[in-house]
DSSP file (Angstrom, degrees, kcal/mol; ACC not computed):
  #  RESIDUE AA STRUCTURE BP1 BP2  ACC     N-H-->O    O-->H-N    N-H-->O    O-->H-N    TCO  KAPPA ALPHA  PHI   PSI    X-CA   Y-CA   Z-CA
    1    1 A X              0   0    0      0, 0.0     2,-0.0     0, 0.0     0, 0.0   0.000 360.0 360.0 360.0 132.4   37.7  -22.2  -10.8
    2    2 A X     >  -     0   0    0      1,-0.1     4,-2.4     4,-0.0     5,-0.2  -0.277 360.0-108.0 -75.6 166.3   35.9  -23.5  -13.8
    3    3 A X  H  > S+     0   0    0      1,-0.2     4,-2.2     2,-0.2     5,-0.1   0.892 121.1  50.8 -60.4 -39.9   34.0  -21.3  -16.2
    4    4 A X  H  > S+     0   0    0      2,-0.2     4,-2.5     1,-0.2    -1,-0.2   0.917 110.2  48.3 -66.1 -43.1   30.7  -22.6  -14.8
    5    5 A X  H  > S+     0   0    0      1,-0.2     4,-2.4     2,-0.2    -2,-0.2   0.895 111.9  49.6 -65.1 -39.7   31.7  -21.9  -11.2
    6    6 A X  H  X S+     0   0    0     -4,-2.4     4,-2.3     2,-0.2    -1,-0.2   0.897 111.2  49.6 -65.3 -39.8   32.9  -18.4  -12.1
    7    7 A X  H  X S+     0   0    0     -4,-2.2     4,-2.4     2,-0.2    -2,-0.2   0.916 111.1  48.8 -65.1 -42.9   29.6  -17.7  -13.9
    8    8 A X  H  X S+     0   0    0     -4,-2.5     4,-2.4     2,-0.2    -2,-0.2   0.906 110.5  51.4 -63.2 -41.7   27.6  -19.0  -10.9
    9    9 A X  H  X S+     0   0    0     -4,-2.4     4,-2.3     1,-0.2    -1,-0.2   0.920 110.7  48.7 -60.9 -43.7   29.6  -16.8   -8.5
   10   10 A X  H  X S+     0   0    0     -4,-2.3     4,-2.5     2,-0.2    -2,-0.2   0.891 109.8  51.9 -62.5 -40.9   29.0  -13.8  -10.8
   11   11 A X  H  X S+     0   0    0     -4,-2.4     4,-2.4     1,-0.2    -2,-0.2   0.922 110.2  48.6 -61.8 -44.8   25.2  -14.6  -10.8
   12   12 A X  H  X S+     0   0    0     -4,-2.4     4,-2.1     2,-0.2    -2,-0.2   0.906 112.3  48.2 -63.9 -42.0   25.1  -14.7   -7.0
   13   13 A X  H  X S+     0   0    0     -4,-2.3     4,-2.4     1,-0.2    -1,-0.2   0.927 113.0  47.6 -64.3 -44.4   27.0  -11.5   -6.6
   14   14 A X  H  X S+     0   0    0     -4,-2.5     4,-2.5     1,-0.2    -2,-0.2   0.884 110.2  52.9 -64.7 -37.9   24.8   -9.7   -9.2
   15   15 A X  H  X S+     0   0    0     -4,-2.4     4,-2.3     2,-0.2    -1,-0.2   0.897 109.6  48.7 -64.8 -39.9   21.6  -11.1   -7.5
   16   16 A X  H  X S+     0   0    0     -4,-2.1     4,-2.3     2,-0.2    -2,-0.2   0.920 112.3  48.2 -65.5 -43.0   22.8   -9.7   -4.1
   17   17 A X  H  X S+     0   0    0     -4,-2.4     4,-2.5     1,-0.2    -2,-0.2   0.904 111.8  50.3 -63.1 -40.3   23.5   -6.3   -5.6
   18   18 A X  H  X S+     0   0    0     -4,-2.5     4,-2.6     2,-0.2    -2,-0.2   0.912 109.3  50.5 -64.9 -42.4   20.1   -6.3   -7.3
   19   19 A X  H  X S+     0   0    0     -4,-2.3     4,-2.1     2,-0.2    -2,-0.2   0.915 111.8  48.0 -62.1 -43.1   18.4   -7.2   -4.0
   20   20 A X  H  X S+     0   0    0     -4,-2.3     4,-2.4     1,-0.2    -2,-0.2   0.915 111.9  50.3 -62.8 -42.2   20.2   -4.4   -2.2
   21   21 A X  H  X S+     0   0    0     -4,-2.5     4,-2.5     1,-0.2    -2,-0.2   0.898 109.5  50.4 -62.5 -41.8   19.3   -2.0   -5.0
   22   22 A X  H  X S+     0   0    0     -4,-2.6     4,-2.4     2,-0.2    -1,-0.2   0.903 110.7  49.4 -63.5 -40.8   15.6   -3.0   -4.9
   23   23 A X  H  X S+     0   0    0     -4,-2.1     4,-2.3     2,-0.2    -2,-0.2   0.911 111.8  48.4 -65.0 -42.2   15.5   -2.4   -1.1
   24   24 A X  H  X S+     0   0    0     -4,-2.4     4,-2.5     2,-0.2    -2,-0.2   0.904 111.5  50.3 -64.4 -41.2   17.2    1.0   -1.5
   25   25 A X  H  X S+     0   0    0     -4,-2.5     4,-2.5     2,-0.2    -2,-0.2   0.916 110.1  49.9 -63.9 -43.3   14.7    1.9   -4.2
   26   26 A X  H  X S+     0   0    0     -4,-2.4     4,-2.4     1,-0.2    43,-0.2   0.925 112.5  47.5 -60.0 -45.1   11.7    0.8   -2.1
   27   27 A X  H  X S+     0   0    0     -4,-2.3     4,-2.4     1,-0.2    -2,-0.2   0.912 112.2  48.8 -64.3 -42.9   13.0    2.9    0.9
   28   28 A X  H  X S+     0   0    0     -4,-2.5     4,-2.7     2,-0.2    -1,-0.2   0.887 111.4  50.4 -64.8 -38.7   13.6    6.0   -1.3
   29   29 A X  H  X S+     0   0    0     -4,-2.5     4,-2.6     2,-0.2    -2,-0.2   0.907 110.4  49.4 -65.7 -41.7   10.1    5.7   -2.8
   30   30 A X  H  X S+     0   0    0     -4,-2.4     4,-2.3     2,-0.2    -2,-0.2   0.906 112.3  48.4 -62.9 -41.4    8.5    5.4    0.7
   31   31 A X  H  X S+     0   0    0     -4,-2.4     4,-2.7     2,-0.2     5,-0.2   0.930 111.8  49.2 -63.4 -45.3   10.5    8.5    1.8
   32   32 A X  H  X S+     0   0    0     -4,-2.7     4,-2.4     1,-0.2    -2,-0.2   0.911 110.9  50.4 -60.6 -43.1    9.5   10.4   -1.3
   33   33 A X  H  X S+     0   0    0     -4,-2.6     4,-2.4     2,-0.2    -1,-0.2   0.925 111.3  48.6 -60.1 -45.7    5.8    9.4   -0.8
   34   34 A X  H  X S+     0   0    0     -4,-2.3     4,-2.4     1,-0.2    -2,-0.2   0.926 113.0  46.6 -62.4 -45.9    6.0   10.6    2.9
   35   35 A X  H  X S+     0   0    0     -4,-2.7     4,-2.8     2,-0.2    -1,-0.2   0.863 110.5  53.3 -66.4 -35.3    7.6   13.9    2.0
   36   36 A X  H  X S+     0   0    0     -4,-2.4     4,-2.6    -5,-0.2    -1,-0.2   0.916 109.8  48.4 -64.3 -42.1    5.0   14.4   -0.8
   37   37 A X  H  X S+     0   0    0     -4,-2.4     4,-2.6     2,-0.2    -2,-0.2   0.928 112.9  48.3 -61.1 -44.9    2.2   13.9    1.7
   38   38 A X  H  X S+     0   0    0     -4,-2.4     4,-1.5     2,-0.2    -2,-0.2   0.913 112.5  48.0 -62.5 -43.4    3.9   16.3    4.1
   39   39 A X  H  <>S+     0   0    0     -4,-2.8     5,-2.7     2,-0.2     4,-0.3   0.919 112.0  49.1 -64.4 -43.5    4.4   18.9    1.4
   40   40 A X  H ><5S+     0   0    0     -4,-2.6     3,-1.5     1,-0.2    -2,-0.2   0.918 110.3  50.7 -62.4 -43.1    0.8   18.6    0.2
   41   41 A X  H 3<5S+     0   0    0     -4,-2.6    -1,-0.2     1,-0.3    -2,-0.2   0.800 107.2  55.3 -64.0 -28.3   -0.5   18.9    3.8
   42   42 A X  T 3<5S-     0   0    0     -4,-1.5    -1,-0.3    -5,-0.2    -2,-0.2   0.434 126.3-101.2 -85.0   0.5    1.6   22.0    4.2
   43   43 A X  T < 5 +     0   0    0     -3,-1.5     2,-0.3     1,-0.3    -3,-0.2   0.572  68.9 150.8  94.9   9.7   -0.1   23.6    1.1
   44   44 A X      < -     0   0    0     -5,-2.7    -1,-0.3    -6,-0.2    -2,-0.1  -0.579  49.2-113.5 -75.1 135.7    2.6   23.0   -1.6
   45   45 A X     >  -     0   0    0     -2,-0.3     4,-2.4     1,-0.1     5,-0.2  -0.299  14.0-122.0 -69.5 153.0    1.0   22.6   -5.0
   46   46 A X  H  > S+     0   0    0      1,-0.2     4,-2.8     2,-0.2     5,-0.2   0.869 113.5  58.3 -60.6 -36.7    1.1   19.3   -6.8
   47   47 A X  H  > S+     0   0    0      2,-0.2     4,-2.2     1,-0.2    -1,-0.2   0.919 108.4  43.8 -60.9 -43.7    2.9   21.1   -9.7
   48   48 A X  H  > S+     0   0    0      2,-0.2     4,-2.7     1,-0.2     5,-0.2   0.915 112.7  51.8 -69.1 -41.5    5.7   22.3   -7.4
   49   49 A X  H  X S+     0   0    0     -4,-2.4     4,-2.4     1,-0.2    -2,-0.2   0.932 110.4  50.0 -57.7 -44.7    6.0   18.8   -5.8
   50   50 A X  H  X>S+     0   0    0     -4,-2.8     5,-2.4     1,-0.2     4,-1.2   0.920 110.9  48.5 -60.9 -45.3    6.2   17.3   -9.2
   51   51 A X  H ><5S+     0   0    0     -4,-2.2     3,-0.5     1,-0.2    -1,-0.2   0.940 113.9  46.0 -60.8 -46.9    8.9   19.7  -10.3
   52   52 A X  H 3<5S+     0   0    0     -4,-2.7    -1,-0.2     1,-0.2    -2,-0.2   0.856 116.9  44.4 -65.2 -35.5   11.0   19.2   -7.2
   53   53 A X  H 3<5S-     0   0    0     -4,-2.4    -1,-0.2    -5,-0.2    -2,-0.2   0.578 108.6-120.6 -86.5 -10.4   10.6   15.4   -7.4
   54   54 A X  T <<5S+     0   0    0     -4,-1.2     2,-0.3    -3,-0.5    -3,-0.2   0.836  73.7 120.5  72.4  31.7   11.3   15.2  -11.1
   55   55 A X      < -     0   0    0     -5,-2.4    -1,-0.3    -6,-0.2     2,-0.1  -0.778  67.8-106.4-120.3 164.6    7.9   13.6  -11.7
   56   56 A X     >  -     0   0    0     -2,-0.3     4,-1.9     1,-0.1     5,-0.1  -0.462  38.7-108.0 -78.3 164.4    4.9   14.5  -13.7
   57   57 A X  H  > S+     0   0    0      1,-0.2     4,-2.4     2,-0.2     5,-0.2   0.914 124.5  52.1 -60.1 -39.9    1.8   15.7  -11.8
   58   58 A X  H  > S+     0   0    0      1,-0.2     4,-2.8     2,-0.2    -1,-0.2   0.883 105.4  55.3 -63.1 -36.8    0.2   12.4  -12.6
   59   59 A X  H  > S+     0   0    0      2,-0.2     4,-2.4     1,-0.2    -1,-0.2   0.884 107.9  48.7 -62.0 -38.5    3.2   10.6  -11.2
   60   60 A X  H  X S+     0   0    0     -4,-1.9     4,-2.9     2,-0.2     5,-0.2   0.936 111.5  48.8 -66.2 -46.0    2.8   12.5   -8.0
   61   61 A X  H  X S+     0   0    0     -4,-2.4     4,-1.7     1,-0.2    -2,-0.2   0.916 112.7  48.8 -59.8 -42.1   -0.9   11.6   -7.8
   62   62 A X  H  X S+     0   0    0     -4,-2.8     4,-1.1     2,-0.2    -1,-0.2   0.919 111.7  49.2 -62.3 -43.3    0.0    8.0   -8.5
   63   63 A X  H >< S+     0   0    0     -4,-2.4     3,-0.5     1,-0.2    -2,-0.2   0.918 110.9  49.3 -62.4 -44.3    2.7    8.0   -5.8
   64   64 A X  H 3< S+     0   0    0     -4,-2.9    -1,-0.2     1,-0.2    -2,-0.2   0.806 109.7  52.7 -66.1 -28.5    0.3    9.6   -3.2
   65   65 A X  H 3< S+     0   0    0     -4,-1.7    -1,-0.2    -5,-0.2    -2,-0.2   0.710  91.3  95.0 -80.3 -20.4   -2.4    7.0   -4.0
   66   66 A X  S << S-     0   0    0     -4,-1.1     2,-0.3    -3,-0.5     3,-0.1  -0.345  77.8-120.4 -70.8 150.6    0.0    4.0   -3.5
   67   67 A X        -     0   0    0      1,-0.1     3,-0.1    -2,-0.0    -1,-0.1  -0.673  36.5-100.6 -84.4 146.6    0.1    2.3   -0.1
   68   68 A X        -     0   0    0     -2,-0.3    -1,-0.1     1,-0.1     5,-0.1  -0.253  47.5 -90.1 -61.4 155.5    3.5    2.3    1.6
   69   69 A X    >>  -     0   0    0    -43,-0.2     4,-1.3     1,-0.1     3,-0.8  -0.295  42.6-105.4 -61.9 155.1    5.6   -0.9    1.3
   70   70 A X  H 3> S+     0   0    0      1,-0.3     4,-0.6     2,-0.2     3,-0.2   0.842 120.7  55.1 -54.3 -37.4    4.9   -3.4    4.1
   71   71 A X  H >4 S+     0   0    0      1,-0.2     3,-0.7     2,-0.2    -1,-0.3   0.876 106.2  51.9 -63.9 -36.8    8.2   -2.6    5.9
   72   72 A X  H <4 S+     0   0    0     -3,-0.8    -1,-0.2     1,-0.2    -2,-0.2   0.795  99.1  64.6 -70.8 -29.4    7.3    1.1    6.0
   73   73 A X  H 3< S+     0   0    0     -4,-1.3    -1,-0.2    -3,-0.2    -2,-0.2   0.678  81.4  99.0 -71.5 -16.7    3.9    0.5    7.6
   74   74 A X  S << S-     0   0    0     -3,-0.7     2,-0.4    -4,-0.6    -3,-0.0  -0.371  85.9-106.0 -69.3 149.7    5.5   -0.9   10.8
   75   75 A X        -     0   0    0     -2,-0.1     2,-0.3     2,-0.0    -1,-0.1  -0.618  33.6-132.2 -76.1 130.5    5.8    1.4   13.7
   76   76 A X              0   0    0     -2,-0.4    -1,-0.0     1,-0.1    -4,-0.0  -0.623 360.0 360.0 -84.5 144.2    9.4    2.5   14.2
   77   77 A X              0   0    0     -2,-0.3    -1,-0.1     0, 0.0    -2,-0.0   0.499 360.0 360.0 -68.4 360.0   10.8    2.3   17.7
């Protein structure tokens, strides 16, 4: 395998890992948003939600204001 071919192979592998990581991050963010909404509806303070999530209070407000990713908006079977 030439140096160029090895480099291209490495680029493709890294791109696949990055795509998987991005998908996992989107899913985790959607889950966090859903649980934050549930906690808020149950009367948990934004301050406590922020502490538990490792976010600032503003980060929680920003998260709650975001729309779910398109994949999350679909109805699950």
